C-alpha positions, 0 to 999 in steps of 0.5 A: 473201110472194110478189110477187103477194101483196104487190101484192094487199095494197098496190095502189090497188084493195085497198079495193074490193069483190072483186065489182067486180074480179071483174066487170071481170077475168072480163068481160074474160076472157070477151070474150077467149075469145069474141071473135076473137083479132085484134083482140079478144085484143089489145084485151082484153089491152091494156085489162087491162094498162093497168088493172093498171099505171094505176088499180090501180097495180101496178109494172111490175117486179112485173108482169113477175115475175108473168107471166114464168113463165106466159109461158114456158109460152105460148112452150113451147106455141107451139113445136110449132105452128112445126115439122113432124116427119117427112119430109126433113128429119125436123124442119123449120120449118112456116110454115103453123103461124105464124098458129095460133101467133100466135093461141094466143100472143095469146089466152093472153097476153090471158087471163093479163093478165085473170086477173092483173088480179084476182089482183094486186088481190084478196088471197085472204083477202078472197075466200074468206070471201065465197065461202061467202056465195055458196053455196060449201061451207065445206070447199072454201074451208077446203082452199083456205085451208090449201093457200094457207097451206102454200104459204108454209110450204113456201117458208119451209122450202125457203129455210131449208134452202137457206140452211143448205146454202149456209152449209156450201158445199153448192153449191160444185160440181156434185156437192155441188149434186146431193147438196144438192138431194136432201137438200133435198127430203128435209128439206122433205118431213119438215118439211112433215109436221111442220108439218101435224101441229102445225097439226092439233093446234093446230086440234083444241085450239081446237075446230075443227069443219070451218070457221074463222069470220073477220071480214071488212071490210065493203065496199060495191059501187060503182054507179059502178064497176059501170056503168063496167065494163059500159060498158068491156066494151061498148066493147071488144065494139064496138071489136072488131067495128069493127076486125075484118077483113071 
């Protein structure tokens, strides 16, 4: 299980209705997009970070493992704004791009934390069945569920093949590592198709007609949580307008 999925099943907000968490996280995300970057993004990102580490109870180490790769993409997107190409010298530092890079980093990081607030507190198994009740076609949710399932199957196959190659000293040198990586890709590709065929046969033998009905635990919406969320969003807007430069 991925660390983010483990956190989604073990956090303190797991018993809450997904709609409550969606209202909170998506509300903060909308404010991140529509409010000025400074101080709007800093406030929304800070609120999301406090909620993830505080009431939701996500360990800081799990949070870092979840955000480090997306933050790498944020940094990569900043770099082109900090350099200029052409002229003499051909590649040079561009101070005028620093404000744009800071705005990009602030808004992207805040949006990432808002999405993580929902992803780290809501398992996909709790979300997909409820999307059907909102009118989402069953075919869409089934494809999403199968894709989610195959992600773990591919990771499991990749781990098994890599362990087998490591046990045979397949990563002893750079040459053997490249050979092992090429064989690893081929083996995972074959195993993925084999797993897909077996899954299709298993579903067909159980009378699969395009959707799988599952029992979803009943969870009631908390009026107090919804009211507190609306007050928090209003407070974020008010704080941003008060602290925004004139």
